[in-house]
C-alpha positions as CSV (number, residue, x, y, z in Angstrom):
1,M,-58.3,14.8,-7.0
2,R,-54.5,15.4,-7.6
3,K,-52.3,12.6,-6.6
4,L,-49.9,13.4,-3.8
5,P,-46.2,12.5,-4.5
6,R,-45.3,9.4,-2.6
7,V,-42.2,9.7,-0.5
8,L,-40.6,6.7,1.2
9,V,-38.5,7.8,4.2
10,V,-35.8,5.3,5.3
11,E,-34.6,6.6,8.6
12,D,-33.8,4.6,11.7
13,E,-34.2,7.4,14.1
14,P,-37.7,7.6,15.0
15,S,-37.7,11.1,16.1
16,I,-36.1,12.4,12.8
17,A,-38.4,10.1,10.9
18,E,-41.5,11.6,12.3
19,L,-40.3,15.2,12.0
20,I,-39.6,14.6,8.2
21,A,-42.9,12.7,7.7
22,V,-45.2,15.5,9.5
23,N,-43.4,18.2,7.4
24,L,-43.9,16.3,4.4
25,R,-47.8,15.7,5.0
26,H,-48.1,19.5,5.7
27,N,-46.5,20.3,2.3
28,G,-48.5,18.2,0.1
29,F,-46.7,14.9,0.1
30,A,-47.6,11.3,1.1
31,P,-44.8,10.0,3.4
32,T,-44.2,6.2,4.4
33,V,-41.7,5.7,7.2
34,V,-39.7,2.8,7.4
35,F,-36.6,2.0,9.9
36,D,-34.6,-0.3,7.8
37,G,-33.5,-1.7,4.1
38,A,-35.7,-4.8,4.4
39,A,-38.8,-2.9,5.3
40,A,-38.2,-0.4,2.7
41,Q,-37.8,-3.2,-0.1
42,R,-41.3,-4.5,1.1
43,E,-42.7,-1.0,0.7
44,I,-41.3,-0.7,-2.6
45,D,-42.3,-4.0,-3.9
46,A,-46.0,-3.0,-2.7
47,V,-46.2,0.4,-4.1
48,L,-43.5,2.3,-6.0
49,P,-42.6,5.5,-4.3
50,D,-42.2,9.0,-6.3
51,V,-38.9,9.6,-4.4
52,I,-37.0,7.8,-1.6
53,L,-35.4,9.8,1.2
54,L,-32.5,7.4,2.4
55,D,-30.4,7.6,5.5
56,W,-26.8,6.6,5.1
57,M,-26.4,4.8,8.2
58,L,-29.0,2.0,8.9
59,P,-29.1,-1.3,10.8
60,G,-28.3,-4.0,8.3
61,E,-27.5,-2.8,4.8
62,S,-26.4,0.6,4.5
63,G,-28.2,3.2,2.3
64,A,-25.3,3.4,0.0
65,T,-25.6,-0.4,-0.5
66,L,-29.3,0.0,-0.9
67,A,-29.0,2.7,-3.6
68,R,-26.8,0.6,-5.5
69,Q,-29.1,-2.3,-5.5
70,W,-32.1,-0.2,-6.5
71,R,-30.2,1.4,-9.4
72,K,-29.6,-2.0,-10.6
73,Q,-33.2,-3.1,-10.7
74,E,-35.3,-2.4,-13.5
75,R,-38.4,-1.2,-11.4
76,T,-36.4,1.2,-9.2
77,R,-33.7,2.4,-11.7
78,T,-35.5,5.7,-12.1
79,V,-36.8,6.6,-8.9
80,P,-35.1,9.7,-7.6
81,I,-33.0,9.0,-4.2
82,L,-31.9,11.8,-1.9
83,M,-29.6,10.5,0.5
84,L,-29.6,11.7,4.3
85,T,-26.5,11.6,6.4
86,A,-24.2,13.1,9.0
87,R,-21.4,12.3,6.8
88,S,-20.3,15.8,5.3
89,D,-17.0,15.1,3.6
90,E,-16.9,16.0,-0.2
91,S,-15.5,12.2,-0.5
92,D,-18.6,11.0,1.4
93,K,-21.0,13.2,-1.1
94,V,-19.1,11.8,-4.1
95,Q,-19.5,8.4,-2.8
96,G,-23.1,8.8,-2.2
97,L,-23.8,10.3,-5.7
98,D,-21.6,7.4,-7.1
99,A,-23.9,4.8,-5.2
100,G,-26.9,6.2,-7.2
101,A,-28.3,9.1,-5.1
102,D,-29.7,12.0,-7.2
103,D,-29.0,14.4,-4.5
104,Y,-27.4,14.5,-1.1
105,I,-28.1,16.6,2.0
106,T,-26.3,16.5,5.3
107,K,-27.7,16.4,8.9
108,P,-28.8,18.9,10.5
109,F,-30.9,20.2,7.6
110,S,-33.6,22.7,7.5
111,T,-37.2,21.7,6.4
112,Q,-37.3,24.3,3.7
113,E,-34.1,22.9,2.2
114,L,-35.3,19.3,2.4
115,L,-38.4,20.3,0.6
116,A,-36.8,22.2,-2.1
117,R,-34.5,19.3,-2.9
118,I,-37.5,16.9,-3.2
119,R,-39.3,19.2,-5.3
120,A,-35.9,19.7,-7.3
121,V,-35.4,15.9,-8.0
122,L,-39.3,15.5,-8.8
123,R,-39.0,18.2,-11.3
124,R,-35.9,16.5,-13.0
125,R,-37.9,13.4,-13.2
126,A,-40.8,15.1,-15.1
127,P,-40.7,14.5,-18.8
128,E,-39.5,17.1,-21.3
129,I,-41.9,19.6,-22.5
130,V,-40.6,19.7,-26.0
131,N,-41.1,16.1,-27.3
132,D,-38.6,16.4,-30.1
133,S,-36.0,14.1,-31.6
134,V,-32.3,14.9,-32.1
135,Q,-29.4,13.2,-33.9
136,I,-25.8,13.8,-33.7
137,G,-23.5,11.4,-35.6
138,E,-24.9,8.0,-35.0
139,L,-26.3,8.7,-31.7
140,T,-30.1,9.6,-31.5
141,L,-32.4,10.8,-28.9
142,D,-36.2,10.8,-29.0
143,A,-37.7,12.8,-26.2
144,A,-41.4,11.9,-27.2
145,T,-40.6,8.1,-26.6
146,Y,-37.9,8.8,-24.0
147,R,-35.3,6.6,-26.1
148,V,-31.6,7.0,-26.7
149,S,-29.9,4.7,-29.4
150,F,-26.3,4.4,-30.7
151,R,-25.8,2.8,-34.3
152,G,-29.5,1.3,-33.8
153,K,-29.0,-0.1,-30.5
154,E,-31.1,1.3,-27.7
155,L,-29.2,2.5,-24.5
156,K,-30.6,2.7,-21.0
157,V,-30.0,6.1,-19.5
158,G,-31.4,7.3,-16.2
159,P,-33.8,10.5,-15.9
160,T,-31.0,13.0,-15.0
161,E,-28.7,11.7,-17.6
162,F,-31.5,11.7,-20.3
163,K,-32.1,15.5,-19.5
164,L,-28.2,16.1,-19.6
165,L,-27.7,14.4,-22.8
166,H,-30.9,16.0,-24.5
167,Y,-29.4,19.4,-23.5
168,L,-25.8,18.7,-24.7
169,M,-27.1,17.2,-28.0
170,K,-29.4,20.2,-28.7
171,H,-26.3,22.4,-28.2
172,A,-23.6,20.3,-29.7
173,E,-20.3,21.2,-30.3
174,R,-20.6,24.0,-27.7
175,V,-18.6,24.0,-24.4
176,H,-20.9,24.3,-21.4
177,T,-19.5,25.2,-18.0
178,R,-20.7,23.2,-14.7
179,G,-22.6,26.2,-13.6
180,T,-24.4,26.5,-17.1
181,L,-25.4,22.7,-16.9
182,L,-26.6,23.2,-13.4
183,D,-28.9,26.0,-14.2
184,K,-30.2,24.3,-17.5
185,I,-30.6,20.6,-16.2
186,W,-31.2,21.4,-12.4
187,G,-32.5,24.9,-12.6
188,D,-32.1,27.7,-10.2
189,H,-31.5,25.2,-7.4
190,V,-29.0,26.9,-4.9
191,F,-28.1,23.6,-3.0
192,I,-26.5,21.5,-5.8
193,E,-22.8,21.5,-6.0
194,E,-20.8,21.7,-9.1
195,R,-19.1,18.6,-8.4
196,T,-22.5,16.7,-9.0
197,V,-22.4,17.5,-12.6
198,D,-19.3,15.5,-12.9
199,V,-20.8,12.4,-11.3
200,H,-23.8,12.9,-13.7
201,V,-21.6,13.1,-16.6
202,K,-19.6,10.1,-15.6
203,R,-23.0,8.0,-15.2
204,L,-24.0,9.2,-18.7
205,R,-20.8,8.1,-20.3
206,E,-21.2,4.6,-18.6
207,S,-24.7,4.5,-20.2
208,L,-23.5,5.6,-23.6
209,G,-20.9,2.7,-23.8
210,E,-19.4,2.8,-27.1
211,A,-20.7,6.5,-27.7
212,S,-19.0,7.8,-24.5
213,A,-16.2,9.6,-26.3
214,M,-18.8,11.8,-27.7
215,V,-19.0,13.7,-24.1
216,E,-15.8,15.5,-24.0
217,T,-14.2,17.2,-21.0
218,V,-12.6,20.6,-21.8
219,R,-10.1,21.3,-19.3
220,G,-10.8,24.3,-17.4
221,A,-14.0,24.9,-19.2
222,G,-16.5,22.4,-18.9
223,Y,-18.2,19.9,-21.2
224,R,-19.2,19.5,-24.8
225,L,-21.0,16.8,-27.0
226,T,-19.3,16.4,-30.4
227,A,-19.8,14.0,-33.5
228,Q,-16.0,13.8,-34.0
229,P,-14.5,13.1,-30.5
230,S,-10.9,13.5,-30.2
231,S,-9.1,10.0,-29.9
232,G,-8.2,8.7,-26.4
233,K,-9.2,11.7,-24.7
234,T,-12.7,10.7,-23.2
235,A,-13.1,11.6,-19.5
236,S,-9.8,11.7,-17.8
237,A,-10.1,15.2,-16.3
238,D,-13.5,14.6,-14.5
239,S,-12.1,14.4,-11.2
240,S,-9.2,16.9,-11.6
241,S,-10.4,19.7,-13.8
242,S,-12.6,22.7,-12.8
243,A,-14.6,24.8,-14.7
C-alpha cells in the first residue's frame, strides 16, 4: 500500500486548520494539525513529516523563528517548509524565504493553489533520476550518493540548493536567467516568483563556503557557474539586479 505523504499543519486558527486538513485528506495526504510551535516540535520528534505548512503568526515563537530553528537541526534541515501568512509584502516574503521556507503562500489562498505548492515542494525533494557525478574545478557533486565536496571536504547542501547546483554544474559557464532556472529546477509551477531564485542562490553560496565565488551573478541576465570566478565579484548583485 502506498504511503501517504505526512503533512504537519501548524496553524493557530482552528477553522483554517480544519479546512486545510479536510482538503489534504481528500487529496491523498495524511495531515496532522497543531496550534503552536511546542506542539509542532513534539510531533516532529515523534514522526518526521514529509512537508510542514507553517503559519507565520503563532502564539509563542513565530513561524519564521521556528523555520530558522528547524533549518539548523540536522534531523529537520531538509524537510520542506511552506509558510502560510497574511503578510503579503515582498519584504515579508523574502524574510520568510531567508528564514528557511521553501515556498510562501499568502492568505486567503485557494485549495488548488495550496495543493499545487505542496506537490511542487515534494517533487523538488525527490532524488534526481539521473544518478551521475559531475566535477567543475575542485567542486564535485555526486547525485547517486547525494554528496557535494570542495577540495575533498564534504559540504552540507539543502535539497533545492542541491538540485540548483546540479543543474548549474551540468551547464557550467552558461548564463541562466531566473526564468530558466525556475522552469528547470521548480518545473512549470506558475506560483513561484523569480525573487525566490535569488534567495536559493544566496543559500547555495552560503553552503558552498570557499567555493561560493564559482556561482556568479551576471548583471541584467542571471547566474552562471564557472571554474574560474571573477575575483571579488561573487554575489553583490543578488538584491539589485534583475534578469
